[in-house]
C-alpha positions in Angstrom: 21.6 12.0 2.4 18.4 11.0 0.8 18.1 12.5 -2.5 15.2 14.6 -3.9 13.6 13.5 -7.2 12.0 16.2 -9.3 8.8 15.3 -11.1 9.6 15.5 -15.2 6.7 18.3 -14.9 8.0 20.4 -12.2 11.3 20.5 -13.8 9.8 20.9 -17.6 8.0 24.2 -16.3 10.9 25.3 -14.2 12.4 28.6 -14.5 15.3 31.0 -14.0 14.9 34.9 -13.0 12.7 37.1 -11.3 10.2 39.9 -11.3 8.6 39.1 -14.6 11.7 38.1 -16.6 12.8 34.7 -17.0 14.3 32.2 -19.0 13.4 28.2 -19.2 14.7 25.2 -21.4 12.0 22.7 -23.7 12.3 19.2 -21.9 12.2 16.0 -23.8 9.9 14.5 -21.9 7.7 16.6 -23.4 8.4 16.6 -26.8 5.7 16.7 -29.8 5.9 15.8 -33.3 7.5 19.1 -34.1 8.8 21.4 -31.2 7.3 20.8 -27.4 4.0 19.8 -26.3 1.7 22.8 -26.2 0.3 22.3 -22.8 3.9 22.0 -21.0 4.6 25.7 -22.9 1.4 27.3 -21.5 1.4 25.8 -18.3 5.5 27.5 -18.3 3.6 30.5 -19.0 1.1 30.6 -16.4 4.1 29.6 -14.1 5.9 32.7 -14.7 2.9 34.6 -13.4 2.4 32.5 -10.4 5.9 33.1 -8.9 5.8 36.7 -9.9 5.8 38.7 -6.4 3.0 40.8 -7.3 0.8 37.8 -8.2 -2.7 38.0 -6.4 -5.7 35.4 -6.5 -6.0 32.2 -8.4 -6.1 31.5 -12.1 -9.4 32.5 -13.7 -9.0 32.4 -17.0 -5.9 32.4 -19.4 -5.5 32.8 -23.7 -2.4 31.7 -25.5 -1.7 32.5 -28.9 0.5 30.7 -30.5 2.5 33.0 -33.0 5.4 30.6 -33.8 6.6 27.3 -33.6 8.5 26.8 -30.1 11.6 25.3 -31.0 13.4 22.9 -28.9 15.8 24.8 -27.0 16.2 27.9 -24.5 13.4 30.8 -24.6 12.6 33.9 -22.3 9.0 34.3 -20.7 7.8 37.8 -20.0 5.0 38.7 -17.7 3.4 41.8 -16.9 0.9 43.1 -14.2 -1.2 45.3 -16.1 -3.6 46.0 -13.6 -4.7 44.8 -10.4 -8.5 45.2 -9.1 -10.2 44.5 -6.1 -11.8 40.8 -7.5 -9.2 40.6 -10.6 -5.7 40.8 -11.7 -4.9 41.2 -15.5 -1.3 40.0 -16.9 0.0 39.9 -20.2 2.8 37.4 -21.1 5.8 36.5 -23.9 7.5 33.7 -24.9 10.6 34.8 -26.9 13.2 32.7 -28.9 16.1 34.5 -30.7 14.5 38.1 -29.7 11.4 36.9 -31.7 8.0 36.5 -30.2 6.6 33.3 -30.4 3.5 33.3 -28.6 1.5 35.8 -26.4 -1.1 35.6 -24.1 -3.4 37.0 -21.5 -4.3 35.9 -18.2 -6.7 36.8 -15.4 -6.3 36.0 -11.6 -9.5 36.3 -9.1 -9.9 36.9 -5.4 -13.3 34.2 -5.5 -16.4 35.0 -2.9 -18.1 32.3 -1.4 -21.4 33.0 -3.4 -24.1 31.4 -5.1 -22.7 28.6 -7.5 -24.3 26.4 -9.9 -23.2 24.0 -12.9 -25.7 23.6 -15.6 -23.8 21.2 -17.7 -23.7 17.5 -16.6 -20.9 15.2 -16.4 -20.7 12.1 -18.5 -22.3 8.9 -17.6 -19.2 6.6 -17.7 -17.4 3.3 -16.7 -15.2 3.9 -13.7 -11.2 4.4 -14.6 -10.0 1.2 -13.3 -12.3 -0.7 -15.4 -11.1 0.5 -18.6 -8.1 -0.6 -20.4 -5.0 1.9 -20.9 -4.3 3.4 -24.4 -0.9 2.2 -25.9 1.1 5.6 -26.5 4.6 3.4 -27.9 4.1 5.0 -31.4 3.1 8.7 -30.2 5.1 11.4 -29.3 7.4 11.5 -26.2 4.8 14.1 -24.1 2.4 11.1 -24.3 4.4 9.0 -22.0 3.8 11.3 -19.2 -0.2 10.5 -19.1 -2.3 7.3 -18.7 -5.2 7.4 -21.2 -8.0 5.4 -20.8 -11.1 6.1 -23.6 -14.2 5.9 -22.8 -16.0 6.8 -26.2 -14.3 7.9 -29.7 -12.1 6.3 -31.8 -8.1 7.3 -31.4 -6.5 4.9 -34.1 -6.4 7.6 -36.4 -3.2 8.2 -34.1 -1.1 5.6 -35.2 -2.5 5.2 -39.4 -1.5 7.6 -41.8 -3.1 6.2 -44.4 -7.0 6.1 -43.8 -9.1 8.8 -44.8 -12.5 8.0 -43.5 -15.1 10.3 -41.6 -16.2 9.6 -38.0 -17.1 11.4 -35.1 -14.7 14.3 -33.4 -16.1 13.8 -29.7 -13.9 11.7 -27.4 -14.1 11.0 -23.7 -11.4 10.0 -22.0 -10.0 9.5 -18.5 -6.6 11.3 -18.0 -4.0 10.7 -15.4 -0.4 11.4 -14.9 1.9 8.3 -15.7 4.4 9.5 -12.6 1.5 10.2 -10.2 1.6 14.1 -8.9 -0.8 16.1 -7.2 -2.9 18.0 -9.6 -2.8 21.6 -9.2 -3.3 24.7 -11.9 -0.6 24.4 -13.9 -0.7 20.6 -14.1 -4.6 21.4 -14.9 -3.9 23.6 -18.0 -1.6 21.3 -19.4 -4.2 18.5 -19.2 -6.4 20.6 -21.3 -4.1 20.7 -24.1 -4.2 16.8 -24.0 -6.6 16.5 -26.4 -5.7 15.1 -29.8 -6.6 17.3 -32.9 -10.3 16.9 -33.6 -9.4 16.2 -37.4 -7.4 13.3 -36.5 -10.5 12.2 -35.1 -13.2 13.0 -37.7 -11.2 12.3 -40.7 -9.5 9.3 -38.8 -5.9 10.6 -40.8 -3.1 12.4 -39.1 -2.6 15.7 -40.9 -0.2 18.7 -40.4 -2.0 20.7 -37.7 -0.8 23.7 -35.4 -2.8 25.6 -32.4 -3.5 29.1 -33.6 -5.0 30.3 -30.2 -6.1 28.3 -26.6 -8.1 29.8 -23.6 -8.8 27.8 -20.6 -11.5 29.2 -17.9 -10.5 27.7 -14.5 -13.6 26.6 -12.2 -12.4 25.3 -9.2 -9.6 26.3 -6.3 -6.4 25.2 -5.7 -7.8 23.9 -2.3 -10.0 21.3 -4.4 -7.3 20.5 -6.9 -5.2 19.5 -3.7 -8.1 17.5 -2.2 -8.1 15.7 -5.6 -4.7 14.4 -5.4 -3.6 12.0 -7.9 -6.6 10.7 -8.7 -7.7 10.9 -12.7 -10.0 13.4 -14.5 -12.4 13.1 -17.1 -12.3 15.1 -20.4 -14.8 15.4 -23.1 -13.7 17.3 -26.1 -15.5 17.9 -29.5 -15.4 20.0 -32.5 -18.2 22.3 -34.0 -16.7 23.4 -37.6 -14.1 22.5 -39.9 -13.7 25.1 -42.2 -11.1 26.1 -44.9 -8.0 25.1 -43.2 -9.1 25.5 -39.4 -11.5 24.1 -36.8 -12.1 24.6 -33.3 -11.9 22.2 -30.2 -13.9 22.6 -27.2 -13.4 20.8 -24.0 -14.5 19.6 -20.5 -12.4 18.5 -17.5 -14.4 16.6 -14.9 -13.4 15.1 -11.5 -14.1 11.8 -10.5 -16.7 13.1 -8.1 -18.3 15.3 -10.7 -16.8 18.6 -10.2 -16.3 21.0 -13.2 -12.5 21.6 -12.8 -12.1 23.6 -16.1 -13.5 24.4 -20.0 -11.1 24.8 -22.6 -11.2 26.1 -26.3 -8.8 26.3 -29.2 -8.8 27.4 -33.1 -6.3 25.0 -35.3 -4.5 25.0 -38.4 -5.0 22.1 -40.3 -3.8 21.1 -43.9 -5.2 18.8 -46.4 
């Protein structure tokens, strides 16, 4: 009998339980410098909603607040359907460890209508994915090994340089794909929205202590479009607007190879030094 292999991503976001109360475990495949990669954690919370029997529609927007560091090991996820309307459904989320809330969040699902659509921003004009070299992640945390990064624009040498302290631009443009091919869906897309390295690393060309305080993702696509994308890479453009007294913002766009805007995302991040 042929053994079925589970993709590391699907294993990492897996949950046990039912009706809005679930348990899970962090995955060493997605370990960060401290605790798990935030992208895998927010994907797990969204997964809890999508598997709930009351779930209607598809993800439209989600916000996650990191109240405390997520520790390695077991956690509990609790999601509640706050209200269901004709077009939208509103959810709350909590992640708990040792009976303490470490993350909170809200999400809106929507039933989209076939109506007027327009994209006001332009996809960057960039070299093709296959024409660029893969960035090495050998010295980076485990979670980065799950992705292939091909840098179009921006200096990422700071990621392995702990001594420099000079200033450059915070904007980067990077092709991103799964290292182990997996069709794109809402869960992997929301994780990719957190693959942008902290802008303060890029700006200062120096690694300093950081921690995401809040992260929001707006989805501009459907499950059918994501399924059609298959294993194709996506293009990510990220930048900061302001570094101010220990916090900075980070905004980003995720594009398909064919020029469709899949998602926009923003974060507020704490930094030290």
